[in-house]
C-alpha angles and dihedrals in degrees: 000000000000126000095261091053091050091050089046093054094044096044096045091046090052092047090050090051092050092048092048093047090052090049088052093053090049101041096042091059093060113097092219090064098051094107091058099046103033107029095130092055091044093053091049090053093248128141104263094222123015110224099019135282105271099047095056121112109245089237099040090110089069092054091049094047092050095046095047117106131223087252089058090054093050092048093050103035109007138245095299090061092048089052090051087059091050086058093048090047092048094050090046091051092050093054094042096050091042093048092050089068104023100051099052092038109038100035094061090041092055098039095051095050112108098170095106138027119251095262098121093061138168091244110028095278100309104091101063095154090072098028090080091058096056135080089249088075090059120091124250093255140017139091093285089077088066088073090057092048092050089047089053090056093044092055090049095049093049090051093051094050096047093045091053091048092048093049091053091049094048088049090055091048092052094046092050091049095049094046090053114131089226115110113246118182097215090061090066098050142065131198115235120196135172094042108181122240114282126251121255110284093012124113123220094249093048088051092053095042095050093046096052096033088058093052097038105026096161101041106032108114109173143305138236120210115221112236135193100262099177097111098037091047090052092056091043093053091047088051093050089049093056092047089056091047090050091050090050093049091049091048090051091048093048091048092050091048089059092063099029118028089194094052115142122238115264116273132200138176118250098217135087110333089340090288100106137027138053116337113235142177103269098211094048092044094050092046091052090047092049093051090048094049092046089059091046091048093054092049093047092046091058092046093048095048092048106033108023102058117147136210093262136071146174112243119200130206130192090226127059090209089057090048093049092047093048092051090059100043130095106239101183135029090236116068096220094059128078095357110188134193133162113275120254121226111288092245088057101055118117097206096190090059097048096081096049109120128237098261094038087057092051094047091048091049094054093043090053090047088055093048092048090050091051091045091053093045097047094038087059089066097060092037091052090044091052091045091054095040095052093061103096095227092056092041091056092047091055097037107031094174089071092063096092090053102044093041089072107101099228095047092043092051094051093044093049090048098052117004099087096040095047091045091053095046093049092047091052092050090068094065115062098075092053090050092049088051091052092047091052088048090063090073094252109168104214139046094232092055091048088053091052091049094047091046089054093050093047092049095054090043091052094048095045098041104030107031098032099025096050092042093053105031098070094041094050092047093049093043100039096113093050091047088048090057095042113022092181089067092070093093092050091047092048093048090050091050092070098074091037090065099044094101092051089057092043090060092038091058092042090052091050098051099035102040098022096049090040090059091044093054097041094044089203095158096049088044094054093045093048095052092045092052093043092052102040110019111024119086102155136053090244092055091048090051091049089050093058098035101133102204121209133295092278100237094183090071105018096061094049091046092052090043090054090055091048091050093051094048095041094050092049096037092101100027093051108008091182087081093068095079087053090054092047091052093046095053095034094051089042090053091051100041099041090047086064091049094047091051096045113013123029123066117203115241093201143011120220096164095241099315088141092068100081089054092048090047091052094049092048088054089046087054093049092050089050088053093049093047088047091056092045088053096045092048088047092070090055122081092236113137101205091057092112091069084080094058096083092058096084089047090053090051093051091049089048090050091050092050093049092049093050093046105040115011102077091065090058091054098048132016114253114245090223090058099046092045092078113113122259123233090243143008106276119243098233095194089060091047090050096047093050087072097052109109113246089238090061100038098047108124094353127114106156128083094228089071088068101034094120095057105022123067124232120261114272121241092240119103129237125273130218094227 
């Protein structure tokens, strides 16, 4: 990539961002768009915009985002979102404090070195303007390299300090949330799996009740046996579907009556997709179907509760201290019996996974690991191929007929500026749903845990395939003949490939924060989809609300995407320090812009009280170790005698990781008794707590306990506690 292509990419990305930001300030002030730009505030019953739409300053969102406190974020979007901003702030701090030293020290050291010619460049010899600012412009020996060694240590020390500080802060956030006086149903329940077979003449609920009442005689409340809800849930979803269709048909009929009092009731055909079959009155047909399905649902509910009980259950206590204690204790001498963990929120439970046995979960986990490994390995082939293809030189070699087109200066400039980065971003967008599917297949019991697992898979995939794959693919393709002649030169070639790909990653990061964050803020795509659905598809208030439902921040993909940028910037921070301002802008702009989205747009789909943080911390340390190994390898190709002074750095990082895990991690796996022992503001209504866990397909139309007597235990005789 030449200098004009780089400036084209950077300049056009910035212009796109400015245009999208101005579109946001204009569109967000229009009352008809309020559901798209302020859904979180609407759902919480708050005024979307204080002071009215037209009187607002176009940039008032920036002031509001900057002035908001961490408490505001927690109140609007929960602890997990606040933890995400701790991550953004930590990454931003690492790059700011690193840049304060690296930019004024390393740039002059590199640019004033005249010991070598600019052959080892940041863009294969064509980008001489920035070559002089990179480590590739420094000779293979000499005292100047000491500056880069000291800089490597400085970045590591800054990262250690800020990660330690962040871990302590997130621990305090989690503790404060868990000791809240508010009543949260999940704090009074545990999830029990791997329940052994029952004795002759004993029901499953009797077995569970007698087991836990014997251990916790004063605090055991009741139990709920997990059932196989596949069939009953199928009927329930079909019933809910017909209710929505009935509501829609009635809305259409009511609307037509306004313009024509003699309007006929809506009709539809009962055959395939409503195209063929008998034509019937929609309202009558849906009413009949609903009555029929309600009867089927009641029958299936009884069958499910009596005959489809599984080897897992939810057990409730009238004290959250007792529940927390039970979730941490060993309840049987054999590990594959009476496995207990703290219960997730009711909305998080993945019911189909709760009954999977101990060894089935282990086998599934290892099978998924193998599949992920194969996916990463084989995905590297097409990503490397795309990376190699999307360089114009290789593209013309493989497709000679394109030479007249790409030889034109304007087209060449645009293609070089955007083609590789866009190809990579589009290719990566195909992966997240597959990784979520694999994570659920492991037998994980909660949505938040699935998100954490998928996030980890996506992170390692991104690092191995994007950072390493893109870095090496073009180099190996271009140097294949030389490596074939001299196989021992592969390590030198790979090390030299690092500075040669710096400009690709500069433009990749710029494209991500300018165009990516511009689209995030403007919400152009959700806005267009909402208005199209509202005009042509939505007939009821429920359908309109579903059309503008914002979803959550999407942690499963957002964290790994941010971690990829952190990996790129950190690994190039010393080799090409000019990348640091790009990292600062990415995380600074992300902190500001996503703060606005968290306060006004996104609605969390779960709350895990910061359980994501140990995984984030581990991946940030993995990134740091990759950076340190990268620097050791890059210094290794230079004839600089003091290079071994870098070798202890990865060891320091592993020791730091070990200390953090021993000091902090246990609290993120189980709630501390000191924390949950704080008094509640009122005595909990245990019946409400209990009922919040009943699946909708089993609770639909039911209000009495006798409907669930086969799977749910009777209330214990002990009273409720205030703890």
